[in-house]
LUMDREN-608109 format. One record per residue: residue in three letters; x, y, z of N, C-alpha, C in turn. Coordinates in steps of 0.1 Angstrom, whole numbers, plus 5000, padded with zeros to 4 digits. Each point is the difference from the previous one (the first is absolute). Example, Ala and Ser with C-alpha at 12.3 -4.5 7.8 and 13.67 -1.06 7.14 Angstrom:
ALA513249435078499150125000500950125000
SER499650114993500950115000499250115008
***
This chain:
UNK378416918888499349884994498849975009
UNK500150015013498949975009498850084997
UNK500250134998498950104997499349964987
UNK500749954989499449964988499149885002
UNK500449905007499149895003498850035008
UNK500250105009498950045008498850054992
UNK500250064989498950064992499349904991
UNK500549884998499549904991498649965003
UNK499550015012498749965004499050114999
UNK500450124997499150114999499350004986
UNK498850055000499350004986500750104991
UNK500149974988500750084990499050094992
UNK500450124997499250094991500249964986
UNK499049974993500149954986499950124989
UNK499650115004499950114991499450135007
UNK500150114994499550135006499250074989
UNK499050065004499250104992500050135007
UNK500550104994500250145006499150104992
UNK499150065006499250114994500350125008
UNK500450114993500450125006501149975011
UNK501149954995501149955010500750125007
UNK500050005013500850095008501349935003
UNK501150074999501349955005500350085012
UNK500549945011500350075012501150104999
UNK500250085009501150105000501449944998
UNK500249895007501449934998500249974986
UNK499149944993500249964986500150134991
UNK499250105003500050124992501450075001
UNK500650005012501350065002501149934992
UNK500049875002501049924993499950004985
UNK498750004995499849994985499950144994
UNK500250105008499950144996498650034993
UNK499049955006498650034995499350105008
UNK499150074994499250105007499249935012
UNK500050075011499249945011498650064999
UNK499149965008498650044999499650095011
UNK498750015001499450095010500549985014
UNK500050105008500350005014498850055008
UNK499449915007498850045008500350095012
UNK501249985006500450095011499849945014
UNK499749875001499949945013500549854999
UNK500449955011500349865001498949935009
UNK500049875001499149945009500250045014
UNK501350025004500250055013499750155002
UNK500450084991499850155002498550034999
UNK499249924994498650035000499450005014
UNK500749945009499549995014500950065010
UNK501250054996501050045010500550144998
UNK499750074989500550134998498850094996
UNK500150135003498950094998499850014985
UNK501050024992499850024985499649874994
UNK500549895004499649874995498549975003
UNK499650035012498649985004499150094992
UNK500450134998499150094992499949954986
UNK501149974993499949954987499249874999
UNK500249915009499349875000498550025002
UNK499750095009498550035003499450074988
UNK500750094994499550064987499849904989
UNK500949914999499949904990498849915003
UNK499849955012498949925004498750074997
UNK499950125003498850084998499549994985
UNK501050014991499750004986499849864995
UNK500349895008499849864995498849935005
UNK499150075007498849945005499249934989
UNK500050074989499449944988500950034988
UNK501049914997501050034991499550034986
UNK498849954996499550024987499650154997
UNK499950075011499650154999501050074991
UNK501349955000501050064992499749994985
UNK499249904997499649984986498750084996
UNK499350045010498750074997500250155000
UNK499650065011500150155002500750025013
UNK501449995000500750025013499850145006
UNK499950005013499950135006501450075000
UNK500050125006501250085000501249935007
UNK499849945012501149935007500649894992
UNK499149924994500449884992500750054987
UNK499550104994500750054988501450055003
UNK500150075011501350055005501049895002
UNK499549905008500949885002500449934987
UNK499149984991500349934988501050084992
UNK499850134999500950094992501450005006
UNK500149995014501350005006500749874998
UNK499349895001500649874999500249964986
UNK499050024991500149964986499550114991
UNK500950094997499650114991499649954987
UNK498950054994499549964987499149885000
UNK499849935011499249885000498550034999
UNK499550115005498650034998499650004986
UNK500850074991499750014986500049864994
UNK501049915004500049874994498849915005
UNK499550035012498849925004498850044992
UNK499950124996498950044991500049934987
UNK501249994994500249934988499749855001
UNK500449945011499849865002498549975002
UNK499350095008498649985002499250004987
UNK500450094991499450014987500349884991
UNK501249964999500449904991499749855005
UNK500049985013499949875006499050005012
UNK498750044997499150015011499749885008
UNK500049884994499749885008501249965009
UNK501250024995501249975008500150095011
UNK499750134998500150105011498949985010
UNK498849964996499049965010500449895009
UNK500649894994500549895007501150045010
UNK500950084995501150055009499550085011
UNK499050094998499550085011499349915011
UNK499349904995499449905009501049935009
UNK501149954993501049935007500750095010
UNK500350134997500650095009499250025012
UNK498750024998499150025012499949885009
UNK500049884994500049885007501249995009
UNK501150054996501249995008500050075013
UNK499150095002499950085012498649985008
UNK499449894997498749985006500150015016
UNK501049935005500149995015500850125006
UNK501050044993500950105005500950064989
UNK500450125002501050054991501549975004
UNK500149945012501349975005500949924990
UNK499549904993500849924991500550094989
UNK499250084994500550094989501050105005
UNK499850055013501050095006501349945001
UNK500149875005501349945002500649954987
UNK499249964990500549964987500750114993
UNK499650135002500650114993501150065008
UNK500349955012501250055008501249984992
UNK500950105000501250004992500949885003
UNK500049955013500849885003499449874994
UNK498750004998499449884994500050014984
UNK499750114995499850024985501450014993
UNK500950085006501250034993501349965007
UNK500150015013501349985007500049865007
UNK499549904993499949875007501349924999
UNK501150054994501349944999500049884991
UNK499049974992500049884991500650044987
UNK500949924995500750034987499549904990
UNK499550054989499549914989501049904996
UNK501350035001501149914996500049865007
UNK499349995011500049875007499049914994
UNK499250044991499049914993500849934989
UNK499849884998500749924990499850064986
UNK501150014993500150064986499249914990
UNK499849875003499449914991498549985002
UNK499450085009498649985003499250064989
UNK499049934995499150064990499350125006
UNK499850104993499450135005499250064989
UNK498950065004499150084992499950145006
UNK500250114992500050135005499150094992
UNK499150075007499150104994500350135006
UNK500250114992500250135005499650104990
UNK499850135004499650104991501150114999
UNK500150054988501150104997499750135006
UNK498850035004499650135006499549995014
UNK500449895007499649985014500550115009
UNK499150065007500450115009500449955014
UNK499749885003500249945013501349925000
UNK500149904992501149914999500950044988
UNK501250045001500850044989500149904989
UNK499750034988500149904989501449934999
UNK501050075005501449945000500149875008
UNK499149985009500049885008499549884991
UNK498950024993499549904991501049984988
UNK500650104995501049994989501149925005
UNK500650025012501149925005499649855001
UNK498949985007499649865003499749924987
UNK499550074989499749934988501150004990
UNK501250075003501150014990500849884998
UNK499949905009500949884999501350025007
UNK500250125005501350035007500149915013
UNK498949975006500049915012499249874997
UNK498850024996499149884998500249964985
UNK500849894998500449964986498949954993
UNK498949955006498949944993498950104997
UNK500250135004499050104997500350064986
UNK499049994991500150044986498950094997
UNK500050044987498950084995498649935001
UNK500149864999498849925001499450005014
UNK500850035010499649995014499950145006
UNK500050104992499950145005498950074993
UNK499250075008498950084994500350155004
UNK500250084990500250145003498850084995
UNK499550085009498850094997500650144997
UNK499750044988500550134995499050115003
UNK500450115006499250125002498749985007
***
């Protein structure tokens, strides 16, 4: 009872909007959902092991200007993209053609994220931060209003994550009116 009273003064979350929602490894295991990409390093191994350092440095080299992946990626960047997200290069071409303004804005935002250093993007993609953070979606209140956007052909974040979150199995206020599914 003492713990419950302790949280009363904390600010409360009134709702959640999730676009391309990742669920961590813990939630994927328990819910029997497909897990997602594995970068191959953790925040610690990027600095303490030979293989972690090599993978991290290769990743950082390709992230100096992230929008290059949307333009004409060089050999090393194409290889990295095909290893991490097979099929995504073809989807990028389709998106550039169908949504040029959106893609231009996204490329600009990606490049802004590494103006000072690529260290932030390096650690954001570490397996321990992106996937193995030990957070379980079940700790979020079931009655929280939620909006979910996901794509059925997403090569990065498995569509099963968006399907689960928008199904009403956990978030009872998530309905067809609060879900946007992008087909193909």
